[in-house]
N, C-alpha and C positions, 0 to 999 in steps of 0.2 A: 382422357384428361392429362395424358402426356404432353399433349400439343399446348394445353392451357398451362401446364406448369411451367413450360418451357418458355412460353411468352411472357408468362409473369416473371420468371427469372430475368430475362432480356431486358424487360421495361424497367427492373429494379436496377441493373446494370448501366443502362441509360441514364435513369434518373441520377445516379451516383457518379457518372462521368463529366468530370469539370475540366476535362483537357483542353477542349475549344476555349471555354472563357479564361482559364490558367494562361494559355498560350498567349492570347490577346492583352492580358494583363502584363506579363512578360515583356510584350513588345512595347506597351507604353513606358514601363519603366526603364527599357533600354533607351527608347527615344526621348523620354525626358532627360535622362544623364548626358544622352548625346548634346542636346539643347542647352543643358546648363553648363557643360564644358566649353560649348562654343560662345555662349553669354561670356563665361569667366575669361576665355582666351581674348574676346574683343575688348573686354573691359581693361584686362592687362597691357594689351596694345595701346589702349587710348592713355592710360596713366602714363605707360612708357614715353610715347609720343609728346605728352605734355610737359614731361620732364625735360625731354631733349630741346622742346621748342623753348622753353623757359631759359635752360641754360645757353641756346642759343643767341637768344634774347640779350641776356646778359653779356656775353662774349662780344656781341656786334655793339652794344652799349661802352664796352671798354675799348674796343676797338676804334671806334668813330667818336668819342667823348672826347678826345683831345688830353685825358689824364694820363696816357702811356705815350712818350717819347722815345724811349729805347727801342733801337732798330731790333734787335734779338727778340724782345718782349713784343714788338708789335708782329714780327715774322710768325712766332709762336701763336699768337692770338689768331692771325690769319689761317694758319693750319688747323686750328681748333675748329675754327668757324667751317672751312671746308669738311672737314670729318664730320663736323654734327649735321651739315646739311646733307651730306651722303647718308647718313644715318636716319635724319627726318625722312628722306624719301624713300629708304629701304622700308620703314616703319610705315609710312603711309600706303604703299602698295600692300606690305601684310595686313594692315589694317582693313583695307578695301576687300581684301579677299577675305579676312575674317567675317566682315559684315554680311558678305554674300552667304558665307557657309552658315553663320547663325540664322540668317533668314530661312535657308531652306532645312535647317535643323528644326526650328520653330514651327514650320510647316508640316514636317514629317510626324512631329510630335503632337499637331492638333489631329492630324490625319489619323494616327495612332488611337489616340482618345475617342475620334469619332467612330472608328471601327470597334473599340471595345465597347462603346453605348450601343451601338447596333447589334453587338453579338450578345449583350446582356438583355436586350429586346426579345431576340429570335432563342435564347436559350430559356427564358421564360416562358414564351409561347408554347416552345416544345415540351417544356415540364408540365405546363397545363394539359396539353393534348396528351403525353403519355400517363398523367394521374386520371385523366377522364377515361382513357383507354383501360387502365388497370381496372378502374370501377366496373366499366363494361364487360370485361374479362372474367372478374371475379362474380358478376352477375351471372353470366353465362354459366361459369361452371359451377354454381349451385344450382343452376336448373337442370343442366345435365346431371348432376348427382342425384337429385330428385328424381328424375326420370327413370336414371339406372336402379334407384332402389326399388322403383315399380316394376320394373322389367325383369329385375334379378330372379322372383319367384318363378318366373314364365319360363326361364332358362334351364335345360336340361343338367342335372348334377354332373353327368359325365363331361360337358362343355365346360362348365365351369371349372371342373377340374384341369381340363385341359387350358383355359385359360390362364388360371393360376400358375399353371407349370409353363407356359410360354411365355409369361410377363416377364420374368427373370432373365430369360434368354433372348429376348428380342428386344431390347433397349426400353423395356416398358411400354411397347405397343404390338400386343399379340395378336391383334383384330387386323386385316386390311380389306379395303373394299374391292370388289370385282366389278368392274367397268368395261363392257364391250368384249368380255373374255379376257381380259388383263388386270393382274394385280396390280395396284395402284403405289402399293410399297416398293415391290422390286423390279415391276415392269416384265415380269414372265407371263407369256400367254397360258393360261390355265388349259388344262386338258377338258374337252367337253363332257365326259363323264362327272368330273369335278364341277364344271360350271353348272350342270344339271341338279346336282346334290344341293349347291350353295342358293340356286333361284328358288328351290322349294323349301329353304330353311333346315336342310339336312346338315349335319356336321360335316364340313369339308376343309380340305387344308391346301394352301398353296404348294405348288410342287417345286418353286424357286426358294421362298423365304419360309415356307412351312408354317406361317400364320393361319389363323383361323379366318375363313372368308365368310 
């Protein structure tokens, strides 16, 4: 029953393990934040560019409208016009780069969401498989328990005493299967006399791990 209890423990641990799903969710949140920041950066640049364009338009209207005749004022307007044009060119380059980054961030966010959706499907499928296996293991355990209860009266008392004595000293597995003269628990080749005793149902112990054979 040790193997059955161990497997049930493993199944419960796997059912409670949400690390894969949580990692995918964190990735989605991270990519969404990055996409949101990229959109905000693009929007801010578009707003700043619009301000500069409007200011440039107003400056050129003053410069070419004929309302300003003072040479110094005209010189100042020309200087401001050139400054605004340089600023506009810089913002246009930054905006183009921001648009590319925003598009990439949006794609990565969508990919992360798709990965999360797929992970959720896979986790649910795994969960169903584990739950089904848990039921089968429990059924098998009950069947073994019933069989053990039937066989228990047929086992000599001294062997049962040895079984209980060894149980706490062998990790809960006091019995080992003998296959082709080798103990399947520790891999030691059992002596021929011991093999013969085990084969005829007599009390026999592995010379390596000291389990019942």
